[in-house]
N, C-alpha and C positions, 0 to 999 in steps of 0.2 A: 402703371396708369388705370384707372379704369375707361374701358370703351362703352360697356354696356350698364346702366344702373336702374333699377325699378327699386321706388322706394314708397312704402305703404300702398301698394297697386291693389283693389279691391276690383274683381269683376262678375259679372251677375248674367245666368243663363236664363230671362224669366225671372221667376221669382226661385232660381236655386242660385246660392253665392258660393261661388268656384273658386274664387281667390279674397284668401281675407287678410287684407293688410300686407301683403307680400314684399317683404327687403330682400334686395339678389342683388348682385355682381359680378361681370363678368371681367377681367383684367386683358390688356392687349396681349395676345401671344400667350392666352390662357388657354387649356383646356377645362369647363367647368362642366358636370354631369350632375343629372338631377334624377332622384333615382323615387319611387316611390309605388304602392300599390295603382292597379286602375281606379280612375274616380277620384286622387290626389291629387290632381290639377295640374298635371305636367304638362300634356297637350293642350289646354286652356292658356299657360303662362305664352308658349308657343303663340299662339292665334293671338293673344292679347297685343301680343307686339306688334301683330299685323293690323289691329284695329280691328279684328273679327273673331269675336266680339272688344268691342273697346272698354277700356277699362272704366267703371264708373266712378274711381275717385285714385287720389295717387299718381304719380309720376314716372314718365319713361324716359329718359334719357341717354342719347347714343350719340359721343362723341364732343358732348359738351351740348349736344342740342333737344329741346324739350319734344319728341317726337310721339307722346301721348295719345294726339288729334289727327294725328298724320293719316291720308287714305293708303291703303296696302300698295299700290304702285308709285306711292311717295316713299313708304318704308323702302321698297327693293331700290330705286334710286337713289336713298343713300348709302348701301350699301352690304345690304342685308338679304340673306337667301335661306329659304327654307326648305330642307327635302323634306315634305308630310309623311305621316304614318300611311302604312298602304303604299307608298311609292307615287303613286298617281301619275304615272307617266300617262302619256296620250296613246292608247292600245292602237288606233288605225293609223297613227302616221308612221311614217319610217324613223328608226334610230338615230337618221341625218336631220332630220325635219324637228327630231325634239331635239335633238342637242342646239339647233338653229334656236329654238323656241326660248332655249336658256341662254341666248346672248342679246337678247331683244335690248335692253338697256345698256348692254356694252358699246365698247369701240368698236365700228366695224375692222380698223384699222389692225386690230389685234387679233382676230377672227381663226385665220390658216395659223398660226403661232399655238393660240391656246387650242386649236384643235388637235396639234401632232401631241401637244402637252397632254390632252385628253387619252388618245391616244397609245402613249409611251405608260401611262397611269391605268389603261384599262384595255388590254389589247383584243379582247374578244369585242369591244364596240366596234373597233374596225373590220374586223371581219363581218360583222352582219350588221353595215351602216344602211342599205338599202331593204332590210328586213322589216316588217312591221313588228313595234317595237310590242304588241299582244302576245306575239309568238315568240318571246324572250322567255326563258325560265324564271324563274322569283330573282336569284342570285342575277343574273344579268340584268332584270329590269332596276334591278337595288344598285346597282351601277352606271346605269345609266340615267337613274336620278339624280346620282351624286353627282355627274359629271354632267349633266343639263345646268345643277345648280352651280360650277366651278366657271361655267362660262360665263358666267355672269362678272366673274370677278369680285367676288365678296370679299369684305373686312370681315365677315361674322359670318359664318356657314353655320344654322342651325340644323340638325339632327334628329328628327320625331323615330325615336324605336326604329334605328337601321337594323337590326338584325332579328327582327320581327318574321320568324316565318321561313326563315331561311337554314337552307342545308349547311352542316358545322363546317364546312370547308369555306364558304360564303361569310359567315361570321367570323372566320377570323381573319378573314381578308378587311370585312368592313371596317375590324379594330384596325387591320394593318397599315390602311387607308389614311383613319383618322393620325394614328401616331406620325405617319409621314408627312401627313399634310402639315402637321405643326410642328415637326422637328425641322423640315426642308424646306419650309416653304413661309413658316412664323405663323401662318393660319389661326386665327381664333376661332372655338367650336364652343359652340351651346349645343349639350348630349343628350335627349332625355331616354333613358333606357331601360328595360324592364332587367337586365341580364347584369345586373347590380355589379357582380363578381368584374364581369371584362369592363364596364365601365367607369368602376372608380381605380381599376390597375391602369386606365391610360389616362385617365384626370388629374390637373394639379389640385382641383375644388372639386367639391361636389358639397350638394343641400339635400336631402330628405325632407319630401312633401308629405303632410297626413293633412287630407281634409282643405285644402287650399291654404295650408299653412307650412310654412319651415321649422321642422322639428329638429334637426341637428344641422349642424354644418361642419367642415373642417377640410383636411386636406386629403386626397383619394386613401393616402396609407394609414388616415388617425380614422375614416369613417370605414376602412376597410378589416380593423382592429376593433372596431368599436363594437360591445357584444348588442348592443339593441341592434345594430345592423345585421349585424351574422346571425342573430335570432329571425328577425324579422325577413331576411333578403336574400342570404346567403346560407341556408341551411337548412330549406325547404321550406321557408315559412313566405307568406303574401305582406 
């Protein structure tokens, strides 16, 4: 069953036509990945889901409700969380304060249990609770950004370039976390990632975007085996 459906979505940044009639769906319990070069429209798609910018045409439906015209905070309240590219944690706040920000729309009764769940998943954060977030390493900041998103108990977790700029040990950990969240907790995940090899290995299905349009779609295994994908994204291509 589809949790998220985009039908004929167009998005403009001023005179730039960023998404051009895009069709995409994410099934409940799936990991779906978007791959494509810089400027393909991947991050624009994520932001369009939150109405920043708003789709200029088409429909976005989440759990049967048309959310195309909703404000960003209204989208969050529906159970969609975004870990943005570049992490965008609050650097002057402590780790604990960042985690608390993620629970803004969650039921306070769950906070302590959710906090313990984050400590189990990200032990380093428990050791750094009173440390300013801006002093963490890049990998630790990414762990914090994911934990902050999870504190809202999202139905759909969206990750925008989660491995970008990380050391190899943290890249491996990010993809382990994606697997664990999906396998052990049934979380639905929409993943934008330039590391196509890792992304397609963890994904049930994937879409390849070029210039704001879907040019290929298939299972993760099908796209990994695709000559076009291999040439463009897996063998040193861009």
